[in-house]
Every structure is written in structure tokens, then in C-alpha cells.
C-alpha angles and dihedrals in degrees: 000000000000123000090346094307130110115248119166145291122264090270104000145074121234128226125190122202117200133153093356095307134106120221132184130173117259121255111264142145085287096047122053121218115255130200092209090051090053092046091049091052088053100047098040090075099143098076134051113264132207127191100200143114112298118208124219091247090058091051092049094049098040123134089219138359124200136183125208129199137160093243099046107024118216115341133180121242108217100173134031119191089346094306122111120250103234104311094356090245131100107275132229095256091054091049089054091045091049091052090049090049091052091050088050091052092046090053091051092047092051094050116101115251117260 
């Protein structure tokens, strides 16, 4: 968090799901671009997406929170500062995103090398 707005993890991008929509902070001098972030925005095509500032209150009341990184893929966040995110379990939108991410990786792996 910086000035009450969500930024990023030390090596990950953050996504917030609320009310059937996915939000992630915009790239800026405070937020590095991420290839996994961009891929996630492409393959999560079933829900509206917003690239915009995300306030702390939105993070704290989110239905789901995910992080994305090149090394780990797309992971659910189940607790923030010791408090559960929603039910404290990975949510249905993350499960769908994870399945889409795995299909994306499988497609890459099955492509012939350049």
C-alpha cells in the first residue's frame, strides 16, 4: 500500500475481485509491468476488468484477492494482515483463473520451439 492505494507485492501483481469484477492497479513508476499480470488480464475473459487505483477499503472487503508472478503463476490470497479474505479459502473465480492459467501454460508447452 502507498498513500492508501494498493501497489504490488515484492515480486508480484495484485488482483482484487469484488462484485463480479476484477481490478488491478495500473502500471506506473510505483508498479512494475508484469508478463503474468498481462497474461492473466487476457485469459480471465469471463468477467469485467478494470485497471485502476484500488483503495485499501476495497482490498479489505474483496470477495477474492490474487497475486500473479512469473515464478509462481496466479495464486489466491486467503489472509491479509492475519484476517481472512472473504471465507479465508480460495474462491471460485480464482479456481477458474487457475484452470485458465494451466491451459495457457499447456498451450505454451505444446508449441514447437522457435
